[in-house]
Structure formats: C-alpha cells, structure tokens
C-alpha positions as CSV (number, residue, x, y, z in Angstrom):
1,M,0.6,0.0,0.4
2,R,2.8,2.0,-0.7
3,S,1.7,5.0,-1.8
4,G,2.4,6.3,-5.4
5,T,1.8,8.8,-8.1
6,L,-1.4,6.5,-9.3
7,Q,-4.8,6.5,-8.4
8,L,-6.4,3.2,-9.1
9,P,-10.1,2.7,-9.3
10,A,-10.4,-1.3,-9.1
11,L,-7.1,-3.7,-9.3
12,P,-7.3,-5.3,-13.3
13,P,-7.9,-9.1,-12.9
14,L,-4.3,-12.3,-11.8
15,S,-3.6,-13.9,-14.0
16,L,-0.2,-16.2,-12.8
17,Y,2.6,-17.6,-15.5
18,V,4.6,-20.2,-14.7
19,H,8.5,-20.6,-16.9
20,L,9.9,-24.1,-16.8
21,P,13.6,-23.2,-18.4
22,W,14.4,-26.8,-20.2
23,C,14.1,-27.3,-24.0
24,L,15.2,-30.8,-25.7
25,K,17.3,-28.6,-28.1
26,K,17.0,-24.1,-28.6
27,C,15.6,-23.3,-31.9
28,P,18.0,-21.1,-34.4
29,Y,15.1,-18.5,-34.1
30,C,14.4,-18.7,-30.4
31,D,14.8,-15.6,-28.0
32,F,13.1,-16.9,-25.3
33,N,14.8,-18.1,-22.0
34,S,15.0,-21.7,-22.4
35,H,18.1,-23.6,-22.4
36,E,18.5,-27.0,-23.8
37,R,18.5,-30.0,-21.2
38,R,22.6,-31.0,-20.6
39,P,22.7,-34.9,-21.0
40,G,23.4,-36.6,-17.6
41,V,21.7,-34.4,-15.9
42,D,18.7,-36.6,-13.0
43,A,15.9,-35.2,-15.2
44,Q,13.7,-36.3,-12.3
45,A,16.1,-34.8,-9.7
46,Q,16.1,-31.8,-11.3
47,Q,12.0,-31.6,-12.4
48,T,11.4,-32.1,-7.9
49,R,14.4,-29.1,-7.4
50,Y,12.7,-27.0,-9.8
51,V,9.0,-27.7,-8.7
52,D,10.4,-27.5,-4.9
53,A,11.9,-23.4,-6.3
54,L,9.0,-22.3,-8.1
55,I,6.4,-23.2,-5.0
56,S,8.5,-21.5,-2.7
57,D,8.8,-18.1,-4.9
58,L,5.5,-18.4,-4.8
59,E,5.0,-18.8,-0.9
60,A,6.8,-15.1,-1.1
61,S,5.0,-13.6,-3.6
62,L,1.2,-14.0,-1.1
63,P,1.8,-11.2,0.3
64,M,1.8,-8.8,-2.9
65,I,-1.2,-11.0,-4.7
66,W,-3.2,-11.4,-1.3
67,G,-7.2,-12.0,-1.4
68,R,-6.9,-11.4,-5.1
69,Q,-8.3,-14.5,-7.4
70,V,-6.6,-16.1,-9.3
71,H,-8.4,-16.2,-13.5
72,S,-6.0,-18.3,-15.1
73,I,-2.4,-19.8,-14.8
74,F,0.1,-20.5,-18.0
75,I,2.9,-22.8,-18.5
76,G,5.4,-22.1,-20.1
77,G,9.0,-22.4,-21.6
78,G,11.2,-24.3,-22.4
79,T,9.5,-27.1,-23.5
80,P,6.6,-27.6,-20.4
81,S,5.8,-31.4,-21.5
82,L,9.2,-32.1,-21.0
83,F,9.0,-32.0,-17.2
84,E,6.7,-35.8,-16.0
85,P,3.3,-35.2,-16.1
86,E,4.1,-35.8,-12.0
87,A,5.3,-33.2,-11.1
88,I,3.5,-30.4,-13.6
89,D,0.6,-32.9,-11.0
90,R,2.8,-31.0,-8.2
91,L,3.0,-28.0,-9.3
92,I,-0.9,-27.5,-9.8
93,A,-1.4,-29.0,-6.5
94,G,1.2,-26.8,-4.3
95,I,-0.7,-23.6,-6.5
96,R,-3.7,-24.4,-5.9
97,A,-3.1,-25.3,-1.9
98,R,-1.4,-21.2,-1.9
99,L,-4.2,-19.1,-4.3
100,Q,-8.1,-18.6,-4.3
101,L,-8.3,-20.1,-8.9
102,A,-11.7,-18.6,-9.9
103,P,-14.4,-21.7,-11.0
104,L,-13.2,-22.3,-14.5
105,C,-9.9,-21.4,-14.2
106,E,-7.9,-21.4,-17.7
107,I,-4.9,-23.7,-17.6
108,T,-2.9,-24.1,-20.4
109,L,0.3,-26.2,-20.6
110,E,2.8,-25.6,-23.4
111,A,3.3,-28.9,-25.3
112,N,6.3,-29.7,-28.1
113,P,5.2,-32.7,-30.5
114,G,8.4,-33.7,-30.0
115,T,7.9,-34.6,-26.3
116,F,5.0,-36.2,-27.6
117,E,3.3,-39.6,-26.5
118,R,-0.6,-40.6,-25.4
119,E,-0.2,-41.1,-22.4
120,R,1.5,-38.3,-21.5
121,F,-1.5,-36.1,-22.5
122,S,-3.5,-37.0,-21.4
123,A,-2.4,-37.6,-17.9
124,F,-1.4,-34.0,-17.7
125,R,-5.2,-33.3,-18.6
126,G,-5.4,-35.4,-15.3
127,A,-2.9,-33.3,-13.0
128,G,-5.1,-30.4,-14.5
129,I,-4.5,-29.0,-17.4
130,T,-7.8,-27.7,-18.8
131,R,-5.8,-26.4,-22.7
132,L,-3.1,-27.6,-24.6
133,S,-1.1,-25.2,-26.8
134,I,1.0,-26.9,-28.8
135,G,4.5,-25.5,-30.9
136,V,3.3,-27.2,-34.6
137,Q,4.9,-23.9,-36.8
138,S,4.4,-26.0,-39.8
139,F,3.5,-30.2,-40.6
140,E,6.2,-29.3,-43.6
141,D,9.1,-31.5,-42.7
142,A,11.1,-29.4,-45.0
143,H,10.1,-26.2,-42.8
144,L,10.6,-27.9,-39.6
145,K,14.1,-28.8,-40.8
146,A,15.5,-25.8,-41.4
147,L,13.4,-24.1,-38.7
148,G,15.9,-26.5,-36.1
149,R,12.6,-28.2,-34.6
150,V,13.2,-31.2,-33.4
151,H,9.7,-33.2,-34.9
152,D,8.2,-34.0,-38.1
153,G,5.0,-33.5,-39.3
154,Q,3.8,-37.0,-38.4
155,Q,4.2,-36.4,-35.2
156,A,2.8,-32.9,-35.8
157,R,-0.3,-34.4,-36.8
158,A,-0.6,-37.1,-34.3
159,A,-0.3,-35.0,-31.3
160,V,-2.1,-32.7,-32.9
161,E,-5.0,-35.8,-33.0
162,E,-4.7,-36.5,-29.6
163,A,-4.6,-32.9,-27.7
164,A,-8.1,-32.6,-29.7
165,R,-9.2,-36.2,-27.7
166,A,-8.5,-35.3,-25.1
167,F,-9.1,-31.6,-24.6
168,D,-11.7,-29.4,-25.0
169,T,-10.2,-26.7,-26.0
170,F,-6.5,-26.3,-27.4
171,N,-4.5,-24.4,-29.2
172,L,-2.5,-24.9,-32.0
173,D,0.8,-22.3,-33.4
174,L,1.8,-22.3,-36.9
175,M,4.4,-19.6,-38.4
176,Y,4.1,-17.6,-41.4
177,A,7.5,-16.4,-43.7
178,L,9.2,-19.8,-43.0
179,P,13.1,-20.1,-45.4
180,G,11.9,-21.4,-48.6
181,Q,7.6,-21.5,-47.8
182,T,6.4,-20.1,-51.4
183,L,2.4,-19.0,-50.7
184,Q,1.8,-22.9,-51.9
185,A,3.3,-23.7,-48.9
186,L,1.5,-21.5,-46.1
187,E,-1.6,-22.7,-47.5
188,E,-1.6,-26.9,-47.0
189,D,-0.2,-25.5,-43.2
190,V,-2.8,-24.3,-42.8
191,R,-5.7,-26.6,-44.5
192,T,-3.9,-28.7,-42.5
193,A,-4.1,-27.4,-39.3
194,L,-7.4,-26.3,-40.6
195,A,-8.9,-29.8,-40.8
196,F,-8.5,-31.0,-37.1
197,S,-11.2,-28.5,-36.2
198,P,-8.7,-26.4,-33.1
199,P,-10.9,-24.5,-31.4
200,H,-7.9,-21.5,-31.2
201,L,-5.2,-20.8,-33.3
202,S,-2.2,-18.7,-33.8
203,I,0.1,-18.2,-35.8
204,Y,2.8,-16.0,-36.5
205,H,4.9,-14.1,-38.9
206,L,8.6,-16.2,-38.4
207,T,10.8,-12.8,-37.1
208,I,14.2,-12.7,-36.9
209,E,15.2,-12.0,-33.4
210,P,19.2,-10.6,-32.3
211,N,21.3,-13.0,-30.4
212,T,19.5,-15.9,-32.1
213,V,21.2,-17.9,-34.3
214,F,19.4,-16.9,-37.2
215,A,20.4,-13.7,-36.2
216,K,23.8,-14.4,-36.6
217,F,23.4,-16.8,-40.2
218,P,20.1,-14.9,-41.9
219,P,18.0,-17.1,-43.4
220,K,16.2,-16.9,-46.9
221,V,12.9,-15.9,-46.1
222,P,9.9,-14.6,-48.2
223,D,9.5,-10.7,-49.1
224,E,7.5,-8.4,-47.6
225,D,4.9,-8.6,-50.7
226,S,4.7,-12.3,-50.2
227,A,4.4,-12.4,-45.9
228,W,0.9,-9.8,-46.3
229,A,0.1,-12.5,-49.2
230,M,0.9,-15.1,-47.1
231,L,-1.5,-13.0,-43.6
232,D,-4.3,-11.9,-46.1
233,R,-4.7,-15.8,-47.3
234,I,-4.5,-17.2,-43.5
235,T,-7.2,-14.1,-42.6
236,E,-9.4,-16.0,-45.5
237,L,-9.1,-19.7,-44.8
238,T,-9.8,-19.5,-41.2
239,E,-12.6,-17.2,-42.2
240,A,-14.5,-20.4,-44.2
241,T,-14.2,-22.1,-41.3
242,G,-15.8,-20.3,-38.7
243,L,-12.2,-18.7,-36.9
244,E,-12.6,-14.9,-36.1
245,R,-9.2,-13.2,-36.0
246,Y,-9.8,-11.6,-32.9
247,E,-6.4,-10.2,-32.2
248,V,-3.5,-10.2,-35.1
249,S,-2.5,-13.4,-34.2
250,A,-5.2,-14.8,-32.8
251,Y,-7.9,-15.7,-34.4
252,A,-10.8,-18.7,-31.7
253,R,-14.1,-20.4,-32.2
254,A,-17.3,-18.6,-30.0
255,G,-16.5,-19.7,-26.2
256,H,-12.5,-20.8,-26.9
257,R,-10.5,-17.7,-26.6
258,C,-7.2,-17.6,-25.0
259,V,-8.3,-15.9,-21.1
260,H,-4.7,-15.8,-20.3
261,N,-3.0,-13.8,-22.9
262,L,-6.9,-11.5,-23.5
263,N,-5.5,-11.0,-19.6
264,Y,-2.3,-9.6,-20.9
265,W,-3.8,-7.6,-24.2
266,Q,-6.1,-6.5,-21.1
267,F,-3.2,-5.1,-19.5
268,G,-4.1,-7.0,-16.5
269,D,-1.8,-8.4,-13.9
270,Y,-0.3,-11.3,-13.9
271,L,2.4,-12.9,-11.4
272,G,5.9,-14.1,-12.4
273,I,7.1,-17.3,-11.6
274,G,10.2,-19.3,-12.7
275,A,13.7,-19.1,-14.6
276,G,13.4,-15.5,-16.1
277,A,10.0,-14.9,-15.8
278,H,8.5,-11.8,-15.6
279,G,5.0,-9.8,-14.0
280,K,3.4,-7.1,-13.7
281,L,1.5,-5.8,-10.8
282,S,-1.1,-3.3,-10.2
283,F,-1.7,-1.8,-6.4
284,A,-3.7,1.7,-5.3
285,H,-1.2,3.8,-6.4
286,R,1.0,2.2,-8.1
287,I,2.1,-0.7,-11.3
288,I,4.9,-3.1,-10.4
289,R,6.8,-4.9,-13.4
290,Q,9.1,-8.2,-11.8
291,V,11.5,-10.4,-13.3
292,R,12.8,-13.3,-11.4
293,H,16.7,-14.7,-11.8
294,R,17.4,-15.9,-15.4
295,E,19.8,-18.8,-15.1
296,P,18.0,-22.1,-15.2
297,E,20.5,-22.6,-11.6
298,L,21.2,-19.3,-10.3
299,Y,17.1,-19.0,-10.0
300,M,16.6,-22.7,-8.1
301,N,18.6,-21.0,-5.9
302,K,17.8,-17.4,-5.1
303,A,14.1,-19.1,-5.4
304,L,15.0,-21.6,-2.7
305,A,16.0,-19.4,-0.5
306,G,13.5,-17.3,-0.9
307,D,15.0,-14.4,-2.6
308,A,13.7,-15.1,-6.2
309,I,13.5,-11.2,-7.8
310,A,15.8,-9.9,-10.0
311,Q,15.1,-6.6,-10.9
312,E,11.7,-5.4,-9.6
313,H,10.5,-1.7,-10.4
314,E,7.5,1.2,-10.6
315,V,5.8,1.7,-14.1
316,P,6.7,5.8,-14.2
317,R,3.7,7.6,-15.5
318,K,4.7,8.5,-18.9
319,D,5.0,5.1,-19.7
320,L,1.8,3.9,-18.9
321,P,-0.3,5.0,-22.3
322,F,2.3,3.1,-25.1
323,E,2.1,0.5,-22.5
324,F,-1.7,-0.1,-22.9
325,M,-1.4,0.4,-26.1
326,L,0.8,-2.1,-26.9
327,N,-1.1,-4.5,-25.9
328,A,-5.4,-3.2,-26.6
329,L,-4.4,-2.0,-29.9
330,R,-3.1,-5.9,-30.4
331,L,-7.3,-6.7,-29.9
332,K,-9.4,-6.6,-33.1
333,D,-12.3,-4.9,-30.7
334,G,-10.3,-2.1,-28.9
335,F,-11.1,-1.1,-25.4
336,A,-13.4,0.8,-24.2
337,L,-11.8,4.6,-23.0
338,Q,-12.7,3.6,-19.2
339,D,-10.5,0.3,-19.4
340,F,-7.6,2.5,-19.8
341,V,-8.8,4.7,-16.6
342,D,-9.7,2.1,-14.4
343,R,-6.4,0.1,-15.7
344,T,-4.0,2.7,-15.1
345,G,-5.2,5.4,-13.1
346,L,-4.8,8.0,-15.2
347,P,-7.4,9.8,-17.5
348,P,-8.9,10.1,-20.3
349,S,-7.6,13.5,-21.5
350,S,-3.7,12.1,-20.9
351,I,-4.0,10.2,-24.4
352,S,-6.5,12.6,-26.3
353,A,-3.9,14.4,-28.1
354,A,-2.6,10.8,-29.9
355,V,-6.1,9.4,-30.2
356,Q,-6.1,12.3,-32.6
357,K,-3.8,11.8,-34.9
358,A,-4.5,7.5,-35.6
359,E,-7.4,9.4,-35.9
360,Q,-6.5,11.6,-38.1
361,A,-4.5,9.6,-39.9
362,G,-7.5,7.1,-40.6
363,W,-5.9,3.8,-37.7
364,L,-8.2,4.0,-35.1
365,E,-11.6,4.4,-35.3
366,R,-14.2,5.7,-32.1
367,D,-17.7,4.3,-31.7
368,G,-18.9,6.0,-28.4
369,V,-16.1,5.7,-25.4
370,W,-15.6,2.4,-27.2
371,L,-12.0,2.6,-29.4
372,R,-10.5,-0.2,-32.3
373,P,-7.8,-0.3,-34.8
374,S,-9.7,0.3,-38.0
375,A,-8.3,-2.2,-40.8
376,R,-5.9,-0.2,-41.8
377,G,-4.8,0.1,-38.0
378,F,-4.6,-3.3,-37.5
379,D,-1.2,-3.4,-40.8
380,F,0.1,-0.5,-39.4
381,L,-0.4,-1.6,-35.7
382,S,3.6,-0.5,-34.9
383,D,3.1,3.0,-36.2
384,L,0.0,3.3,-34.5
385,Q,1.1,1.8,-31.3
386,E,3.9,4.7,-31.6
387,L,2.0,7.9,-31.5
388,F,1.4,6.8,-27.9
389,L,5.0,6.8,-27.2
390,P,6.0,9.5,-24.2
391,E,7.5,12.8,-25.4
392,E,11.1,13.7,-24.9
393,H,11.6,16.6,-23.8
C-alpha cells in the first residue's frame, strides 16, 4: 500500500505465469529464456528441485497478491511437456493450495510434438491442465528442419489428434514466412491445421530476433509482399472455417479465446514465477514490473532462499499510455475508454492528442466510448502504437 502517483479505482484481473526453461534443443529463431537439457543430468531430480523452487517463489510472492482471485494459469517455456505429469500434478496442487483460483480457471500447458506420447497428454489432463497449446510451427518436414524443430510432420499430426481427443479446448501454433516457404506451401500448412478443427489457432510471422542463431546466420525468407499475401490468405482460410481473428496473431471459435492472453492484452495483472519470468502487478497507487533470475540453476538457488526477484521497478506515469496501447491495440475489438482509466489510473486527457492523430490517420475508429483499430490501423499496428510513446523533453 506504499504511496505512489496513481489512483487506481480497482485492481484488474490477475493471472499466473509459470516458466519451465528446459528444451530438448534450442531453436535457431528462439529468443525466449530456454536452455537445452544437459546430458547426464538426472531429469527427475532436476524437475523435483525446480518445482520446489517454484512453490517457494510463489510462497514469497503471496503478500503482494493477498486475497486476489486467479483467473488463468499459463505454464510456458522452454518445453513444459518435457516435465513428467507427476511433476506438473505436484506443481498445480501446490498452486491450488496457496491461491484462490476462479471456478473455471483456465490452466494452459505448452507442449511440443517432439515430446508427444499419448498417455502423457491424458496424464496432463488428469493433473489439472484444461488447455494444451501445441507448438507445431509447420506440418512440412523441410520447413521444420529449417526451423531446427525436433519433431517431423507426422509427429505434429499425431500430437494434434491426441490433443483434440484429450482436451475440450486446445491451441495450435503455426508460423509463416518461413525460409523457402511459398504461398502454396503456407496454404497447405493452414489447410492441414484447419482439418483438425482447432478451437484456437495462433499464427505468427517468423521474425529474426537479436541474439539468436538466425540473427547471426540469416536464412532467406519470403519478401514483405509475399508475407502480406500469406497473411491475406490466412485470413481468408480461417474465416471460411468459422475461426474469428480477434487479435493480430490469434484466431478462435466462439467461446475459445485464450483467457490468459486476453488478460495480457487488456492490461491485466500477472504474477510471473520461474527462471526469467516477467510479472506486472497493480496496487492502489502504483504499478510495478518484476523479473526473476534468468539462469535456471541460479534461479533455483535464489528462489529456495526466498530471493527469486532479480529486478523490480515502478512503471512511470509517462510510460503507461504506451504500455497500455502496446497490448490493447492488438485486439480487433479495441477497448473502452473507461478500461484505460481503470487500468492505468490516468485521465482520458492523457491520450487525447495521440487518439486524435490516430483518428486523423485513419488508424483508429471511435464508437461512443469505444476505441478500436481500423483495418488499416491493424495493418500498420507498430505505427499506431508509437503514437502513444512518451514525448522526449
């Protein structure tokens, strides 16, 4: 309850993010905090110690979120499906014992087809996972090889089939504008994905991120015009099968939007536990961001000693409009002006000049107290978001 410069009328919904950092192999495009599992390491002992560290981290964080209900949990990585179902079961039991979960709390686990076993997926369901997110990226062997994935197209199909059997809702992750990918190849990938009738589809443009293998050795990827043509085709194909594009990279059937990601995009709060996890928490007069220690071994040592947080800072008032818009403008439906006031504690006048510029550029549409990106604004999202950056003085 320390004093601050904001006046938040109420606290936003709260989610929990849990980071499990290990992978079988680091992909050349990946800039997440993921680490290859070292040979000779006792995986079971490592998983047991890591879950102990997560629960210790959560325990130490409880005073900051006391009395608040958690609406969604997302277990990301890394490759969380490398963890044994027993470890996931103990993790979720530990969370349930310490947090008040909403009655229909969405609990998502990221899974990789390279770790797919039929019994494993149903065991995750038994442990309390309600939603699986499968990192397929492509069904085409040549593209999977170019991306450095550990699975092939056949494993990808088998994993999606089992997810559809074991879970009422699941997400399928695809990427486009891949090295050597043609429009026709992209269309085949999307058609294959849609044939499984996924309730939710996330489709990301491959981006070359700094400090990755691809940044050092850039592959030849489709040019900008080809990538735009691919996105247009994705939009056509998904619409034809009843999937609605509700966010820049997300498509869903009615009732299957990702609750956890929606909370990010609506500038909700999230506690992040695990190696390198980020968090954002609101209090009556301030909003803070946190980062956990990044290296898994260091994180475990620190978390078990009750000292998991590596960095913590209060978000300055001047940065809040951009931070809010960076999320909210990704949503096709946009946001209500009152949501901006409630989530940032700032008055509408703090964004009126930028909103006016966005409207004049034809990037933002207003419907009473509701603001949403236009079709053109959705295409030029980065330019639209940049209008809300704090002015340099």
